[in-house]
Each structure stands twice: as structure tokens, then as C-alpha cells.
C-alpha positions in Angstrom: 106.2 84.4 98.5 109.2 82.5 100.1 110.0 83.0 103.9 113.4 83.1 105.5 114.6 83.0 109.4 114.9 86.5 110.7 117.6 87.5 113.1 115.2 87.6 116.1 113.8 84.0 115.6 110.6 84.9 113.4 110.5 84.6 109.9 110.7 87.1 107.1 108.5 87.2 103.9 110.4 87.1 101.0 109.6 90.5 99.9 109.1 92.1 103.1 111.7 94.7 104.8 111.0 93.3 108.6 110.4 90.0 110.0 107.2 88.5 110.5 106.5 88.7 114.1 105.5 85.4 116.1 101.8 85.5 116.5 101.9 85.8 120.3 103.7 89.0 120.3 101.3 90.4 118.0 98.4 89.3 120.0 100.0 90.5 123.2 100.4 94.2 121.3 96.9 94.4 120.0 95.6 93.2 123.1 97.4 96.0 125.0 96.2 98.5 122.5 92.2 97.5 122.5 92.1 96.8 126.4 94.1 99.9 127.7 92.9 103.4 128.1 95.6 104.9 126.0 95.4 108.0 123.8 96.4 107.9 120.2 99.6 109.3 121.1 100.3 107.0 124.0 99.7 103.9 121.6 101.7 105.3 119.0 104.8 105.1 121.6 103.7 101.7 122.5 104.1 100.4 118.9 107.0 102.6 118.5 108.5 100.6 121.6 107.3 97.5 120.3 109.3 98.1 117.1 112.6 99.2 118.5 112.5 96.5 121.0 113.0 94.1 117.9 115.9 96.5 116.2 113.3 98.4 114.1 113.2 102.2 113.4 109.6 103.8 112.7 108.2 106.7 111.0 106.0 108.7 113.9 103.6 109.7 111.1 103.3 106.4 110.0 102.7 104.9 113.2 100.2 107.5 113.9 98.2 106.7 111.2 98.8 102.8 111.9 97.1 103.5 115.5 94.3 105.2 114.0 93.5 102.1 111.6 93.8 99.5 114.2 91.6 101.1 116.8 88.3 99.5 115.7 90.2 95.9 116.0 91.9 94.0 113.3 93.0 90.4 112.7 96.6 89.8 113.2 97.6 89.7 109.6 96.6 93.1 109.0 98.4 94.3 112.1 101.8 92.7 110.4 101.3 94.4 107.3 100.6 97.7 109.2 103.9 97.2 111.1 105.5 96.5 107.9 104.6 99.9 106.3 105.3 101.8 109.2 109.0 99.9 110.6 112.5 100.3 108.9 115.6 98.2 109.7 118.1 100.1 111.9 
């Protein structure tokens, strides 16, 4: 799969709708989701804010499902894939 530079300095996978987020940003989001005492609605809002801050919209139902899948922990690669499913370019 070919990668191209995204508008925010990250890379975009050739077949992806959204950029590949920097590892540090994904790790920060994952840490915040796993270490905070947020309920699933608050966690979904955090993910939505993460995406909107990078120029993406998000399907609320897909974000809630994403949060449920990530609750037990996940790899950064899986997190990127889940964000790609929930996000859409604005």
C-alpha cells in the first residue's frame, strides 16, 4: 500500500480515507482513554474531539462502538484502523 503526505503532516495510506495519525498522538489518546475514569459517552466525546481537531467528522454510533472495542486495550495499529472506520473527511 502506497503512503502519501497528509495535510496535517501525517501520512495517508493509499486506500485510506483519513491520514495515518502520528504514533505519539495515538498513544496519547489511548493513554487518556485507558487511564481516565470516563464513561463510554465521555470517551466517545474525547475521540470525536480528537478527530474534529484534525479536520474530520465522526459518525457518533461508530465512535461509541469504537470506544467499546478499545476498552480492554489495543495496539496503536488497531486504534488507527478503528479511527479510519469512524471518521470521515470534512
